[in-house]
Each structure stands twice: as structure tokens, then as C-alpha cells.
C-alpha positions in Angstrom: 45.9 53.5 145.9 47.4 56.4 147.9 50.0 58.9 146.8 52.6 60.3 149.1 54.6 63.4 148.1 58.1 63.5 149.4 60.1 66.8 149.1 63.8 66.5 148.8 65.4 69.8 149.6 69.0 70.7 148.8 70.0 74.1 150.2 72.9 76.4 150.2 73.6 79.9 151.5 72.3 81.5 148.3 69.9 79.1 146.6 67.8 76.0 147.0 65.8 73.6 144.8 63.0 71.1 145.3 62.4 67.8 143.6 58.9 66.1 144.0 58.8 62.3 144.1 55.4 60.6 144.0 55.2 57.1 145.5 52.2 54.9 144.8 51.4 52.8 147.9 49.1 49.8 147.9 46.3 50.2 150.5 45.0 46.9 151.9 41.3 46.3 152.3 40.1 47.3 155.8 40.2 44.5 158.4 38.0 44.1 161.4 39.9 45.1 164.6 38.6 43.4 167.8 39.5 44.5 171.3 37.9 41.8 173.5 39.4 41.7 177.0 36.8 40.4 179.5 37.5 41.0 183.1 36.6 39.4 186.5 37.2 40.8 189.9 35.8 39.1 193.1 35.3 42.5 194.7 33.4 44.3 192.0 31.2 43.6 188.9 32.4 44.8 185.5 30.3 45.6 182.5 32.1 43.6 179.9 33.2 45.7 176.9 34.2 44.7 173.3 35.4 47.4 170.9 35.1 46.9 167.1 36.7 49.1 164.4 38.2 48.9 161.0 41.9 49.2 160.1 42.9 52.0 157.7 45.9 53.0 155.6 49.2 53.4 157.4 48.9 57.2 157.2 45.2 57.4 158.1 44.8 58.9 161.6 41.1 58.4 161.8 39.4 55.3 163.3 36.3 53.9 161.6 34.2 52.2 164.3 31.8 49.3 163.6 28.3 49.9 164.8 26.2 47.1 163.1 27.8 43.8 164.2 26.2 41.0 166.0 28.5 40.0 169.0 27.9 36.9 171.1 29.7 35.0 173.8 29.1 31.3 173.7 29.4 29.3 176.9 30.3 25.9 175.5 30.4 24.2 178.9 26.8 25.1 179.7 25.4 25.6 176.2 24.4 29.2 176.8 24.6 32.2 174.5 25.1 35.8 175.8 24.6 38.7 173.4 26.5 42.0 173.6 24.5 45.2 173.0 25.9 48.0 170.9 26.2 51.3 172.9 24.8 54.0 170.8 26.3 56.6 173.1 29.8 55.3 172.4 29.8 54.0 168.8 31.9 50.9 168.3 31.5 49.7 171.9 29.5 46.5 172.7 28.6 45.8 176.3 27.3 42.9 178.4 26.6 42.6 182.2 28.1 39.2 182.8 30.6 37.4 185.1 32.6 34.6 183.5 33.3 31.5 185.6 36.4 29.5 186.2 36.8 26.1 184.4 34.3 27.1 181.7 34.9 27.1 177.9 34.0 30.3 176.1 34.1 31.3 172.4 33.4 34.7 170.9 31.5 35.0 167.7 31.0 38.1 165.6 28.8 38.5 162.5 29.7 41.6 160.5 29.2 42.5 156.9 27.9 39.0 156.0 31.1 37.4 157.4 31.4 35.3 160.6 34.4 35.7 162.9 35.2 33.2 165.7 37.8 33.0 168.5 39.6 30.1 169.8 38.1 28.5 173.0 39.3 30.4 176.1 38.9 30.1 179.8 39.1 32.6 182.7 42.7 33.0 183.7 43.5 33.8 187.4 45.9 36.4 188.7 47.1 37.9 192.0 46.3 41.2 193.6 48.8 44.1 193.6 50.3 44.1 197.1 51.8 47.6 197.0 52.5 50.7 194.9 55.2 53.0 196.0 56.9 56.0 194.3 60.6 55.6 193.8 63.3 58.2 193.3 65.2 56.8 190.3 65.0 58.2 186.8 66.0 57.1 183.3 67.4 59.0 180.4 65.6 62.3 180.6 66.0 62.7 184.3 62.4 63.8 185.0 60.6 60.4 184.8 58.4 59.2 187.6 59.3 55.8 189.0 56.6 53.6 190.5 57.5 50.4 192.4 55.0 47.6 191.9 54.9 44.6 194.2 53.0 41.4 193.8 53.2 37.9 195.4 53.1 35.1 192.9 51.0 32.0 193.5 53.5 29.1 193.7 50.9 26.4 193.0 50.6 27.3 189.3 52.4 28.8 186.3 51.3 32.4 185.9 51.4 35.0 183.1 50.6 38.6 183.9 49.7 41.6 181.7 50.1 44.9 183.5 48.1 47.9 182.2 49.7 51.2 183.3 47.1 53.4 181.6 47.8 55.7 178.6 48.0 52.5 176.4 51.1 51.4 178.2 51.5 47.7 178.9 54.0 45.1 180.3 53.8 41.3 179.9 55.7 39.1 182.4 55.7 35.5 183.6 56.6 34.0 186.9 59.5 31.9 185.6 62.1 33.7 187.8 59.9 34.5 190.8 57.7 31.5 191.2 55.9 31.6 194.5 57.8 34.7 195.7 57.2 38.3 196.3 58.3 40.3 193.2 59.0 44.1 193.0 59.8 45.9 189.8 60.1 49.5 188.6 58.0 51.2 186.0 58.8 54.7 184.7 56.3 57.2 183.4 57.6 59.8 181.0 54.7 62.2 180.9 53.2 62.2 184.4 54.0 65.0 186.9 53.5 65.6 190.6 49.8 65.6 191.3 49.0 63.1 188.6 47.7 59.6 189.6 49.2 56.4 188.3 46.4 53.8 187.7 47.8 50.3 187.4 46.0 47.0 186.7 47.2 43.4 186.6 45.4 40.9 184.3 45.6 37.2 184.2 46.7 35.6 180.9 47.6 32.3 179.4 50.9 31.7 177.5 49.4 32.4 174.1 48.0 35.8 175.1 51.3 36.6 176.9 53.2 35.9 173.6 50.7 38.0 171.6 51.0 41.0 174.0 54.8 40.7 174.1 54.9 41.0 170.3 52.4 43.9 170.3 54.3 45.8 173.1 57.6 45.4 171.2 56.0 47.1 168.2 54.2 49.9 170.1 56.8 50.6 172.8 57.1 54.2 171.7 53.4 54.6 172.6 50.1 54.2 170.9 47.1 51.9 171.1 48.2 48.2 170.9 45.1 47.5 168.8 45.9 50.2 166.1 47.6 49.2 162.9 51.2 48.0 163.6 54.3 47.8 161.3 53.8 44.1 160.8 50.7 41.9 161.4 50.6 40.1 164.7 48.0 37.4 164.5 45.7 36.8 167.5 43.2 34.0 168.3 40.4 35.4 166.1 39.5 34.0 162.7 37.3 34.9 159.7 35.4 31.7 159.1 33.7 32.9 156.0 36.8 34.4 154.3 39.9 33.1 156.0 42.3 35.4 154.0 40.5 38.4 155.4 41.5 37.6 159.0 40.8 40.1 161.8 43.2 41.8 164.1 43.0 41.7 167.9 42.5 39.1 170.6 39.8 37.6 172.8 40.8 36.9 176.4 39.2 36.5 179.8 41.3 37.4 182.9 40.9 38.0 186.5 42.1 41.6 187.2 43.0 43.8 190.2 43.8 47.5 190.2 45.5 50.0 192.4 46.4 53.7 192.2 49.1 56.0 193.4 49.1 59.8 193.7 52.5 61.0 192.5 54.6 63.6 194.3 
């Protein structure tokens, strides 16, 4: 249990008073939070990274990382197991030098605290490169935002879902329903960047389920914050606790082709 003290102040020109109200809030048992976004780029090799932590109380600002889990990627198509190694220099990070392949079924398994967690079966999702980044001159409400114009060309031979990562835990999910096979340009506004700062933008291939998951997460964290922190309501991903189903984890396992571009702001 946690106790929160609320001070209700009633003031006047000559006097004031305080009432103290104590609220008992139930604190749920910590859940395993899994950030498992594997990336592929034909022009560079990534060290795959999975981050593990535990959720805390709503008012707890500290993150508890998980350092003693066993993390494995199962290649179900070729009956191969790849083991992630914990990075002692960055506690909670598990790394693997590995390039996922197209048309291959993968499953993530995690053994932690005598419980086994598994993901749904996922495949590498393709995407398209970023054609152009250009700074625009429009602003929004405050008048000092920096506008970046992002242009991509959709692949008309398939149905695509895209996740854009604008850095600073800022994300956008979009699908090609209204620009199938066409060039598409949209604006993104940065509130906190200034002239001389660099906008780093990545595009990540997704399937429909991951698109829906990220859309829900973005709606809950649109004021900022890490999308894998505790959110006002629970958004279930594609990860499951096989040992204790009621103690399900938070987060998502995905594999996507990715491209990045940067722009120096004026």
C-alpha cells in the first residue's frame, strides 16, 4: 500500500487553513516490461537490443532494471536458437549480433524469476527508405516549434504499416491506406528543438497488430514520455506469461526493416 497526502488550502487575505487527506492506493505487483524491437537495414548491421525492466507504482519515478533473465530468439523455420547476452555496462540491456531474415518465423522467449514468457510468432516486416527531410516554416500553437517535412514513397505492391521514431521518445504510426503506391509528405513539429539541433528520424516496418499497439500507446503518451513506461491503462502486447498468465508482461516483440535520416535545423 502507498499513502498520498493531499493538501487542500483555503486562503483569504487574512487567514488560511489546511486539511490533510490521506488516500490509501493499491500498488500492483511489479510486471516485467519488455522493449524488444529488432531492426534490419540492408546498408548496415545492427546489434540487436532488448531492454528488460520492472513496472513500479504510478508515482514511482525510478526504473528497476532486470539483469538476471535468460533471453532467447527462436528461429522456428530453421530450428535455431540465438541467445542474447546481458550487457553489464548497461544493466537491463541484452544484446545479440544477428540479422533476421525475410519469410522466417521467430519467437522470443524469456525466463525470469522462475517464470517463462513467450511472444507470438513474428516475421520481419519490410518498409521503405526516407526519400527526403526538409525544414518547413510553419508553426503550431506556441509559435516557436520546428517543422520537419518527411517524404517517403510507398510500395504499391503490398499493404504497409509504418512506425516513425522522431527521437526523444516521440513516435507516429501510419498506414498506406490513403497513399498506396504514391509519394507521401507530412509535417512533424518539434516543441523543444532549436536552431543548431539535429532531428534524427527513423522509419520502421510493422504489421497491423504492432501498428494498432503503437497507436494505442502513442495516444496515451502523446504528452511525452517513454512508451514502455507505465501508462494510465494497460495496453496488451504480443507477449505472454506462460507460467502465470495473470501476471502478464508489458511491451511488444517486433522485427522491422528500418531506415534513418537526419536534418540540421536552422
